[in-house]
The first five atom37 places (N, CA, C, CB, O) and aatype in JSON, in Angstrom:
{
  "aatype": [20, 20, 20, 20, 20, 20, 20, 20, 20, 20, 20, 20, 20, 20, 20, 20, 20, 20, 20, 20, 20, 20, 20, 20, 20, 20, 20, 20, 20, 20, 20, 20, 20, 20, 20, 20, 20, 20, 20, 20, 20, 20, 20, 20, 20, 20, 20, 20, 20, 20, 20, 20, 20, 20, 20, 20, 20, 20, 20, 20, 20, 20, 20, 20, 20, 20, 20, 20, 20, 20, 20, 20, 20, 20, 20, 20, 20, 20, 20, 20, 20, 20, 20, 20, 20, 20, 20, 20, 20, 20, 20, 20, 20, 20, 20, 20, 20, 20, 20, 20, 20, 20, 20, 20, 20, 20, 20, 20, 20, 20, 20, 20, 20, 20, 20],
  "atom_mask": [
    [1, 1, 1, 1, 1],
    [1, 1, 1, 1, 1],
    [1, 1, 1, 1, 1],
    [1, 1, 1, 1, 1],
    [1, 1, 1, 1, 1],
    [1, 1, 1, 1, 1],
    [1, 1, 1, 1, 1],
    [1, 1, 1, 1, 1],
    [1, 1, 1, 1, 1],
    [1, 1, 1, 1, 1],
    [1, 1, 1, 1, 1],
    [1, 1, 1, 1, 1],
    [1, 1, 1, 1, 1],
    [1, 1, 1, 1, 1],
    [1, 1, 1, 1, 1],
    [1, 1, 1, 1, 1],
    [1, 1, 1, 1, 1],
    [1, 1, 1, 1, 1],
    [1, 1, 1, 1, 1],
    [1, 1, 1, 1, 1],
    [1, 1, 1, 1, 1],
    [1, 1, 1, 1, 1],
    [1, 1, 1, 1, 1],
    [1, 1, 1, 1, 1],
    [1, 1, 1, 1, 1],
    [1, 1, 1, 1, 1],
    [1, 1, 1, 1, 1],
    [1, 1, 1, 1, 1],
    [1, 1, 1, 1, 1],
    [1, 1, 1, 1, 1],
    [1, 1, 1, 1, 1],
    [1, 1, 1, 1, 1],
    [1, 1, 1, 1, 1],
    [1, 1, 1, 1, 1],
    [1, 1, 1, 1, 1],
    [1, 1, 1, 1, 1],
    [1, 1, 1, 1, 1],
    [1, 1, 1, 1, 1],
    [1, 1, 1, 1, 1],
    [1, 1, 1, 1, 1],
    [1, 1, 1, 1, 1],
    [1, 1, 1, 1, 1],
    [1, 1, 1, 1, 1],
    [1, 1, 1, 1, 1],
    [1, 1, 1, 1, 1],
    [1, 1, 1, 1, 1],
    [1, 1, 1, 1, 1],
    [1, 1, 1, 1, 1],
    [1, 1, 1, 1, 1],
    [1, 1, 1, 1, 1],
    [1, 1, 1, 1, 1],
    [1, 1, 1, 1, 1],
    [1, 1, 1, 1, 1],
    [1, 1, 1, 1, 1],
    [1, 1, 1, 1, 1],
    [1, 1, 1, 1, 1],
    [1, 1, 1, 1, 1],
    [1, 1, 1, 1, 1],
    [1, 1, 1, 1, 1],
    [1, 1, 1, 1, 1],
    [1, 1, 1, 1, 1],
    [1, 1, 1, 1, 1],
    [1, 1, 1, 1, 1],
    [1, 1, 1, 1, 1],
    [1, 1, 1, 1, 1],
    [1, 1, 1, 1, 1],
    [1, 1, 1, 1, 1],
    [1, 1, 1, 1, 1],
    [1, 1, 1, 1, 1],
    [1, 1, 1, 1, 1],
    [1, 1, 1, 1, 1],
    [1, 1, 1, 1, 1],
    [1, 1, 1, 1, 1],
    [1, 1, 1, 1, 1],
    [1, 1, 1, 1, 1],
    [1, 1, 1, 1, 1],
    [1, 1, 1, 1, 1],
    [1, 1, 1, 1, 1],
    [1, 1, 1, 1, 1],
    [1, 1, 1, 1, 1],
    [1, 1, 1, 1, 1],
    [1, 1, 1, 1, 1],
    [1, 1, 1, 1, 1],
    [1, 1, 1, 1, 1],
    [1, 1, 1, 1, 1],
    [1, 1, 1, 1, 1],
    [1, 1, 1, 1, 1],
    [1, 1, 1, 1, 1],
    [1, 1, 1, 1, 1],
    [1, 1, 1, 1, 1],
    [1, 1, 1, 1, 1],
    [1, 1, 1, 1, 1],
    [1, 1, 1, 1, 1],
    [1, 1, 1, 1, 1],
    [1, 1, 1, 1, 1],
    [1, 1, 1, 1, 1],
    [1, 1, 1, 1, 1],
    [1, 1, 1, 1, 1],
    [1, 1, 1, 1, 1],
    [1, 1, 1, 1, 1],
    [1, 1, 1, 1, 1],
    [1, 1, 1, 1, 1],
    [1, 1, 1, 1, 1],
    [1, 1, 1, 1, 1],
    [1, 1, 1, 1, 1],
    [1, 1, 1, 1, 1],
    [1, 1, 1, 1, 1],
    [1, 1, 1, 1, 1],
    [1, 1, 1, 1, 1],
    [1, 1, 1, 1, 1],
    [1, 1, 1, 1, 1],
    [1, 1, 1, 1, 1],
    [1, 1, 1, 1, 1],
    [1, 1, 1, 1, 1],
    [1, 1, 1, 1, 1]
  ],
  "atom_positions": [
    [[36.18, 241.27, -125.56], [37.49, 240.96, -125.03], [37.4, 239.86, -123.96], [38.13, 242.22, -124.46], [38.34, 239.09, -123.77]],
    [[36.28, 239.81, -123.29], [36.09, 238.77, -122.28], [36.12, 237.38, -122.92], [34.77, 238.98, -121.53], [36.68, 236.44, -122.35]],
    [[35.52, 237.26, -124.1], [35.51, 235.98, -124.81], [36.92, 235.55, -125.17], [34.63, 236.06, -126.07], [37.28, 234.38, -125.02]],
    [[37.72, 236.5, -125.65], [39.12, 236.18, -125.99], [39.9, 235.76, -124.75], [39.8, 237.38, -126.67], [40.72, 234.84, -124.81]],
    [[39.66, 236.44, -123.64], [40.35, 236.09, -122.4], [39.94, 234.7, -121.92], [40.06, 237.14, -121.31], [40.78, 233.94, -121.44]],
    [[38.66, 234.38, -122.04], [38.18, 233.04, -121.66], [38.79, 231.96, -122.56], [36.65, 232.97, -121.73], [39.19, 230.9, -122.08]],
    [[38.87, 232.25, -123.85], [39.48, 231.3, -124.79], [40.96, 231.09, -124.45], [39.34, 231.8, -126.25], [41.46, 229.97, -124.5]],
    [[41.63, 232.17, -124.09], [43.04, 232.06, -123.7], [43.18, 231.22, -122.43], [43.64, 233.47, -123.48], [44.05, 230.36, -122.36]],
    [[42.33, 231.47, -121.45], [42.35, 230.7, -120.21], [42.13, 229.21, -120.5], [41.28, 231.22, -119.24], [42.85, 228.36, -119.98]],
    [[41.13, 228.91, -121.32], [40.83, 227.53, -121.69], [42.03, 226.89, -122.4], [39.58, 227.46, -122.59], [42.39, 225.75, -122.11]],
    [[42.63, 227.62, -123.33], [43.76, 227.1, -124.09], [44.97, 226.82, -123.22], [44.14, 228.06, -125.17], [45.63, 225.79, -123.37]],
    [[45.27, 227.73, -122.3], [46.41, 227.53, -121.41], [46.15, 226.34, -120.49], [46.69, 228.8, -120.57], [47.04, 225.52, -120.26]],
    [[44.92, 226.25, -119.96], [44.58, 225.14, -119.08], [44.69, 223.81, -119.83], [43.16, 225.31, -118.52], [45.16, 222.82, -119.28]],
    [[44.26, 223.79, -121.09], [44.37, 222.59, -121.9], [45.83, 222.2, -122.1], [43.69, 222.8, -123.27], [46.19, 221.02, -121.99]],
    [[46.68, 223.18, -122.38], [48.12, 222.9, -122.54], [48.69, 222.3, -121.26], [48.88, 224.18, -122.9], [49.45, 221.33, -121.31]],
    [[48.34, 222.87, -120.13], [48.84, 222.36, -118.85], [48.35, 220.94, -118.62], [48.4, 223.27, -117.68], [49.11, 220.06, -118.21]],
    [[47.06, 220.7, -118.88], [46.49, 219.36, -118.7], [47.18, 218.33, -119.58], [45.0, 219.38, -119.02], [47.3, 217.16, -119.2]],
    [[47.64, 218.74, -120.76], [48.31, 217.84, -121.7], [49.84, 217.87, -121.54], [47.94, 218.21, -123.14], [50.56, 217.3, -122.35]],
    [[50.31, 218.52, -120.48], [51.75, 218.65, -120.19], [52.52, 219.35, -121.31], [52.36, 217.28, -119.94], [53.69, 219.04, -121.55]],
    [[51.87, 220.27, -121.99], [52.51, 221.1, -123.0], [52.87, 222.41, -122.32], [51.58, 221.32, -124.27], [52.05, 223.33, -122.26]],
    [[54.08, 222.51, -121.82], [54.44, 223.64, -120.97], [55.43, 224.6, -121.6], [55.01, 223.13, -119.69], [55.84, 225.57, -120.96]],
    [[55.81, 224.37, -122.84], [56.7, 225.27, -123.57], [55.97, 225.68, -124.85], [58.09, 224.58, -123.9], [56.13, 225.05, -125.9]],
    [[55.16, 226.73, -124.75], [54.21, 227.06, -125.82], [54.29, 228.54, -126.18], [52.78, 226.7, -125.39], [54.36, 229.4, -125.31]],
    [[54.29, 228.82, -127.49], [54.13, 230.18, -127.99], [52.64, 230.45, -128.12], [54.87, 230.4, -129.35], [51.91, 229.64, -128.71]],
    [[52.18, 231.56, -127.59], [50.77, 231.94, -127.7], [50.71, 233.26, -128.45], [50.09, 232.06, -126.28], [51.35, 234.24, -128.06]],
    [[49.95, 233.28, -129.53], [49.79, 234.49, -130.31], [48.38, 235.02, -130.12], [50.09, 234.24, -131.81], [47.4, 234.3, -130.28]],
    [[48.29, 236.31, -129.77], [47.01, 236.97, -129.59], [46.93, 238.13, -130.56], [46.82, 237.47, -128.12], [47.91, 238.84, -130.77]],
    [[45.76, 238.32, -131.16], [45.62, 239.47, -132.05], [44.95, 240.66, -131.36], [44.84, 239.07, -133.29], [44.65, 241.66, -132.01]],
    [[44.72, 240.55, -130.08], [44.2, 241.68, -129.3], [45.37, 242.33, -128.57], [43.09, 241.21, -128.29], [45.85, 241.82, -127.56]],
    [[45.81, 243.47, -129.09], [46.95, 244.16, -128.49], [46.63, 244.61, -127.06], [47.34, 245.38, -129.35], [47.47, 244.51, -126.17]],
    [[45.42, 245.09, -126.85], [45.03, 245.56, -125.51], [45.06, 244.4, -124.51], [43.63, 246.2, -125.55], [45.6, 244.55, -123.42]],
    [[44.48, 243.26, -124.89], [44.48, 242.11, -123.99], [45.91, 241.64, -123.7], [43.66, 240.95, -124.61], [46.24, 241.34, -122.56]],
    [[46.74, 241.59, -124.72], [48.13, 241.19, -124.53], [48.85, 242.12, -123.57], [48.87, 241.16, -125.88], [49.58, 241.67, -122.69]],
    [[48.64, 243.43, -123.73], [49.29, 244.4, -122.85], [48.77, 244.32, -121.42], [49.1, 245.82, -123.39], [49.52, 244.52, -120.47]],
    [[47.48, 244.04, -121.27], [46.92, 243.88, -119.92], [47.56, 242.68, -119.22], [45.39, 243.7, -119.98], [47.93, 242.77, -118.05]],
    [[47.67, 241.57, -119.93], [48.25, 240.36, -119.35], [49.71, 240.59, -118.98], [48.13, 239.18, -120.33], [50.18, 240.11, -117.94]],
    [[50.42, 241.31, -119.81], [51.84, 241.57, -119.56], [52.06, 242.69, -118.54], [52.54, 241.92, -120.85], [53.2, 242.97, -118.16]],
    [[50.98, 243.33, -118.09], [51.08, 244.37, -117.08], [51.5, 245.73, -117.6], [52.03, 243.95, -116.04], [51.9, 246.59, -116.81]],
    [[51.43, 245.94, -118.91], [51.83, 247.22, -119.5], [50.74, 248.28, -119.39], [52.21, 247.03, -120.95], [51.02, 249.48, -119.41]],
    [[49.49, 247.84, -119.29], [48.37, 248.77, -119.11], [47.44, 248.19, -118.04], [47.6, 249.02, -120.46], [47.42, 246.98, -117.82]],
    [[46.67, 249.06, -117.38], [45.75, 248.57, -116.33], [44.69, 247.64, -116.9], [45.08, 249.75, -115.62], [44.28, 247.76, -118.06]],
    [[44.26, 246.71, -116.08], [43.22, 245.75, -116.45], [41.84, 246.36, -116.25], [43.36, 244.45, -115.63], [41.61, 247.06, -115.26]],
    [[40.93, 246.11, -117.18], [39.54, 246.52, -116.97], [39.02, 245.77, -115.76], [38.66, 246.24, -118.24], [39.29, 244.58, -115.61]],
    [[38.27, 246.44, -114.91], [37.79, 245.8, -113.67], [37.01, 244.52, -113.95], [36.92, 246.76, -112.87], [37.07, 243.57, -113.18]],
    [[36.27, 244.52, -115.06], [35.45, 243.35, -115.39], [36.3, 242.11, -115.7], [34.55, 243.67, -116.6], [35.85, 240.98, -115.52]],
    [[37.53, 242.34, -116.16], [38.41, 241.23, -116.54], [39.45, 240.9, -115.47], [39.12, 241.56, -117.83], [40.25, 239.98, -115.65]],
    [[39.44, 241.63, -114.39], [40.5, 241.51, -113.39], [40.68, 240.08, -112.88], [40.21, 242.42, -112.23], [41.79, 239.55, -112.91]],
    [[39.62, 239.45, -112.42], [39.71, 238.09, -111.87], [40.13, 237.09, -112.95], [38.38, 237.66, -111.26], [40.97, 236.22, -112.71]],
    [[39.54, 237.22, -114.13], [39.85, 236.33, -115.24], [41.33, 236.43, -115.64], [38.95, 236.64, -116.44], [42.0, 235.42, -115.83]],
    [[41.82, 237.66, -115.76], [43.22, 237.84, -116.17], [44.19, 237.43, -115.06], [43.47, 239.29, -116.57], [45.32, 237.03, -115.34]],
    [[43.76, 237.54, -113.82], [44.58, 237.03, -112.71], [44.78, 235.52, -112.86], [43.92, 237.37, -111.33], [45.87, 235.0, -112.65]],
    [[43.7, 234.81, -113.23], [43.79, 233.36, -113.46], [44.71, 233.05, -114.64], [42.39, 232.76, -113.71], [45.52, 232.12, -114.57]],
    [[44.58, 233.83, -115.71], [45.44, 233.65, -116.9], [46.91, 233.82, -116.51], [45.06, 234.66, -118.02], [47.75, 232.99, -116.86]],
    [[47.21, 234.89, -115.78], [48.6, 235.14, -115.37], [49.13, 234.01, -114.49], [48.7, 236.48, -114.61], [50.28, 233.6, -114.62]],
    [[48.3, 233.52, -113.6], [48.71, 232.42, -112.74], [49.05, 231.18, -113.57], [47.6, 232.09, -111.71], [50.09, 230.55, -113.36]],
    [[48.17, 230.84, -114.52], [48.43, 229.67, -115.36], [49.66, 229.86, -116.24], [47.22, 229.37, -116.24], [50.43, 228.92, -116.46]],
    [[49.87, 231.08, -116.74], [51.06, 231.36, -117.55], [52.34, 231.11, -116.75], [51.03, 232.81, -118.05], [53.36, 230.73, -117.32]],
    [[52.27, 231.34, -115.45], [53.46, 231.15, -114.61], [53.77, 229.67, -114.35], [53.27, 231.87, -113.28], [54.82, 229.35, -113.8]],
    [[52.87, 228.78, -114.74], [53.05, 227.36, -114.47], [53.87, 226.64, -115.54], [51.7, 226.69, -114.34], [54.12, 225.44, -115.43]],
    [[54.28, 227.35, -116.55], [55.07, 226.74, -117.62], [55.93, 227.8, -118.28], [54.17, 226.05, -118.66], [56.11, 228.89, -117.74]],
    [[56.45, 227.48, -119.43], [57.25, 228.42, -120.2], [56.39, 228.89, -121.38], [58.61, 227.78, -120.69], [56.64, 228.53, -122.53]],
    [[55.39, 229.68, -121.06], [54.47, 230.19, -122.08], [54.96, 231.56, -122.52], [53.01, 230.27, -121.53], [55.26, 232.42, -121.7]],
    [[55.04, 231.75, -123.84], [55.45, 233.04, -124.38], [54.27, 233.65, -125.12], [56.69, 232.89, -125.32], [53.78, 233.09, -126.1]],
    [[53.84, 234.79, -124.65], [52.7, 235.48, -125.22], [53.2, 236.61, -126.1], [51.75, 236.03, -124.11], [54.03, 237.42, -125.68]],
    [[52.69, 236.66, -127.32], [53.08, 237.77, -128.19], [51.89, 238.2, -129.03], [54.26, 237.37, -129.1], [50.98, 237.43, -129.32]],
    [[51.92, 239.47, -129.39], [50.86, 240.04, -130.21], [51.17, 239.82, -131.68], [50.67, 241.54, -129.9], [52.31, 239.97, -132.11]],
    [[50.15, 239.46, -132.45], [50.26, 239.38, -133.91], [49.14, 240.21, -134.51], [50.2, 237.89, -134.41], [48.09, 240.4, -133.89]],
    [[49.37, 240.7, -135.69], [48.32, 241.46, -136.36], [47.14, 240.56, -136.68], [48.86, 242.11, -137.66], [47.31, 239.39, -137.03]],
    [[45.97, 241.1, -136.55], [44.75, 240.34, -136.82], [44.78, 239.74, -138.23], [43.51, 241.25, -136.65], [44.33, 238.61, -138.44]],
    [[45.3, 240.5, -139.18], [45.35, 240.03, -140.56], [46.29, 238.83, -140.72], [45.81, 241.17, -141.48], [46.12, 238.05, -141.65]],
    [[47.25, 238.69, -139.83], [48.22, 237.59, -139.92], [47.75, 236.35, -139.19], [49.56, 238.04, -139.37], [48.43, 235.32, -139.21]],
    [[46.62, 236.42, -138.54], [46.13, 235.32, -137.72], [45.16, 234.43, -138.5], [45.45, 235.86, -136.45], [44.05, 234.15, -138.04]],
    [[45.57, 234.01, -139.67], [44.71, 233.26, -140.6], [44.26, 231.93, -140.02], [45.44, 233.03, -141.91], [43.1, 231.55, -140.19]],
    [[45.15, 231.22, -139.36], [44.82, 229.9, -138.82], [43.64, 229.99, -137.87], [46.03, 229.28, -138.1], [42.71, 229.18, -137.94]],
    [[43.67, 230.96, -136.99], [42.58, 231.13, -136.01], [41.25, 231.38, -136.72], [42.89, 232.29, -135.05], [40.23, 230.81, -136.33]],
    [[41.27, 232.21, -137.73], [40.02, 232.52, -138.42], [39.48, 231.34, -139.21], [40.22, 233.69, -139.36], [38.26, 231.14, -139.28]],
    [[40.36, 230.55, -139.79], [39.91, 229.34, -140.5], [39.3, 228.34, -139.51], [41.08, 228.68, -141.27], [38.26, 227.74, -139.79]],
    [[39.95, 228.16, -138.36], [39.41, 227.25, -137.35], [38.08, 227.76, -136.8], [40.42, 227.07, -136.19], [37.15, 226.98, -136.58]],
    [[38.0, 229.07, -136.58], [36.74, 229.65, -136.08], [35.62, 229.47, -137.1], [36.93, 231.14, -135.75], [34.48, 229.2, -136.73]],
    [[35.95, 229.62, -138.37], [34.95, 229.43, -139.42], [34.46, 227.99, -139.44], [35.53, 229.82, -140.79], [33.26, 227.74, -139.59]],
    [[35.39, 227.03, -139.3], [35.0, 225.62, -139.25], [34.12, 225.34, -138.04], [36.24, 224.72, -139.23], [33.12, 224.63, -138.14]],
    [[34.49, 225.9, -136.9], [33.73, 225.68, -135.67], [32.34, 226.29, -135.77], [34.47, 226.26, -134.46], [31.37, 225.72, -135.28]],
    [[32.25, 227.44, -136.4], [30.97, 228.13, -136.54], [30.02, 227.35, -137.45], [31.18, 229.54, -137.09], [28.8, 227.44, -137.3]],
    [[30.57, 226.61, -138.39], [29.75, 225.83, -139.32], [29.28, 224.52, -138.71], [30.53, 225.55, -140.59], [28.48, 223.8, -139.32]],
    [[29.77, 224.19, -137.52], [29.44, 222.91, -136.89], [28.86, 223.14, -135.5], [30.67, 222.01, -136.81], [29.2, 224.12, -134.84]],
    [[28.0, 222.25, -135.08], [27.44, 222.33, -133.73], [28.29, 221.55, -132.74], [26.01, 221.8, -133.73], [28.1, 221.67, -131.53]],
    [[29.23, 220.75, -133.24], [30.07, 219.92, -132.38], [31.31, 220.69, -131.93], [30.48, 218.63, -133.11], [31.77, 221.6, -132.62]],
    [[31.84, 220.31, -130.79], [33.09, 220.89, -130.33], [34.24, 220.12, -130.96], [33.18, 220.86, -128.77], [34.26, 218.88, -130.94]],
    [[35.19, 220.85, -131.52], [36.36, 220.23, -132.14], [37.61, 220.66, -131.4], [36.46, 220.6, -133.64], [37.74, 221.81, -130.99]],
    [[38.51, 219.74, -131.22], [39.79, 220.02, -130.6], [40.84, 219.44, -131.53], [39.89, 219.42, -129.15], [40.91, 218.23, -131.74]],
    [[41.67, 220.32, -132.09], [42.67, 219.88, -133.06], [44.07, 220.02, -132.49], [42.54, 220.68, -134.35], [44.37, 220.99, -131.79]],
    [[44.91, 219.07, -132.79], [46.33, 219.18, -132.54], [47.01, 219.17, -133.89], [46.85, 218.01, -131.61], [46.48, 218.6, -134.85]],
    [[48.17, 219.79, -133.99], [48.83, 219.97, -135.28], [48.96, 218.67, -136.05], [50.2, 220.57, -135.08], [48.8, 218.66, -137.27]],
    [[49.23, 217.58, -135.37], [49.45, 216.31, -136.06], [48.18, 215.73, -136.68], [50.04, 215.31, -135.11], [48.27, 214.86, -137.55]],
    [[47.01, 216.19, -136.26], [45.76, 215.62, -136.78], [44.78, 216.67, -137.29], [45.09, 214.79, -135.71], [43.58, 216.42, -137.38]],
    [[45.29, 217.85, -137.63], [44.4, 218.88, -138.15], [43.98, 218.55, -139.58], [45.08, 220.27, -138.1], [44.7, 217.84, -140.28]],
    [[42.83, 219.06, -140.01], [42.44, 218.89, -141.41], [43.53, 219.46, -142.32], [41.07, 219.58, -141.7], [44.18, 220.44, -141.97]],
    [[43.73, 218.86, -143.47], [44.84, 219.21, -144.36], [44.94, 220.7, -144.67], [44.7, 218.47, -145.64], [46.04, 221.25, -144.56]],
    [[43.86, 221.41, -145.05], [44.01, 222.84, -145.33], [44.51, 223.63, -144.12], [42.68, 223.42, -145.81], [45.31, 224.55, -144.26]],
    [[44.04, 223.27, -142.95], [44.47, 223.95, -141.73], [45.92, 223.59, -141.41], [43.55, 223.58, -140.54], [46.7, 224.44, -140.99]],
    [[46.28, 222.34, -141.62], [47.65, 221.89, -141.35], [48.64, 222.68, -142.2], [47.8, 220.38, -141.62], [49.71, 223.07, -141.72]],
    [[48.31, 222.91, -143.45], [49.18, 223.7, -144.33], [49.36, 225.12, -143.79], [48.61, 223.75, -145.77], [50.47, 225.65, -143.77]],
    [[48.26, 225.73, -143.35], [48.34, 227.08, -142.8], [49.16, 227.12, -141.52], [46.93, 227.62, -142.54], [49.92, 228.06, -141.3]],
    [[49.02, 226.1, -140.68], [49.81, 226.03, -139.45], [51.3, 225.95, -139.78], [49.38, 224.82, -138.59], [52.11, 226.62, -139.14]],
    [[51.65, 225.14, -140.76], [53.06, 225.01, -141.15], [53.6, 226.33, -141.69], [53.23, 223.9, -142.21], [54.72, 226.72, -141.35]],
    [[52.83, 227.01, -142.54], [53.26, 228.31, -143.06], [53.42, 229.32, -141.93], [52.27, 228.84, -144.1], [54.38, 230.09, -141.9]],
    [[52.46, 229.32, -141.01], [52.51, 230.23, -139.88], [53.74, 229.95, -139.02], [51.23, 230.12, -139.03], [54.4, 230.88, -138.56]],
    [[54.04, 228.68, -138.8], [55.2, 228.29, -138.01], [56.49, 228.76, -138.69], [55.23, 226.76, -137.82], [57.4, 229.25, -138.01]],
    [[56.57, 228.62, -140.0], [57.76, 229.05, -140.72], [57.95, 230.56, -140.61], [57.68, 228.63, -142.21], [59.07, 231.04, -140.46]],
    [[56.84, 231.32, -140.68], [56.92, 232.77, -140.51], [57.35, 233.13, -139.09], [55.57, 233.43, -140.85], [58.12, 234.07, -138.89]],
    [[56.85, 232.39, -138.12], [57.2, 232.65, -136.73], [58.69, 232.43, -136.5], [56.39, 231.75, -135.78], [59.33, 233.21, -135.8]],
    [[59.24, 231.38, -137.09], [60.68, 231.12, -136.94], [61.52, 232.26, -137.48], [61.05, 229.82, -137.65], [62.56, 232.59, -136.92]],
    [[61.07, 232.88, -138.57], [61.81, 233.98, -139.17], [61.83, 235.21, -138.28], [61.22, 234.34, -140.53], [62.78, 236.0, -138.32]],
    [[60.79, 235.39, -137.46], [60.7, 236.59, -136.63], [61.33, 236.42, -135.26], [59.27, 237.0, -136.47], [61.45, 237.39, -134.51]],
    [[61.74, 235.21, -134.92], [62.33, 234.98, -133.58], [63.79, 235.36, -133.55], [62.18, 233.52, -133.17], [64.44, 235.22, -132.51]]
  ]
}
């Protein structure tokens, strides 16, 4: 869970650095999502890290929501690509590899239906 929290912190910081302040964030860790939203107590080991996450979330209009792990296909495809490479990759929707771009568009269309 610490790795997911660090990835979330990195992602939010990247959004802020790029002036992307109106962002939907989907997490497939229900426990982590509830900790960040204050619905359940934070594990002591994650306390400082989640405090930083909450602070960064307050700097923009970030919306955090839980999604089922099975529905988080885009993340798993990107993780698989990253695992196959030794280089660090940073993708934005406009320049993602075609198979990933298609999945992002499908995911976005599903998200619109649930809002």
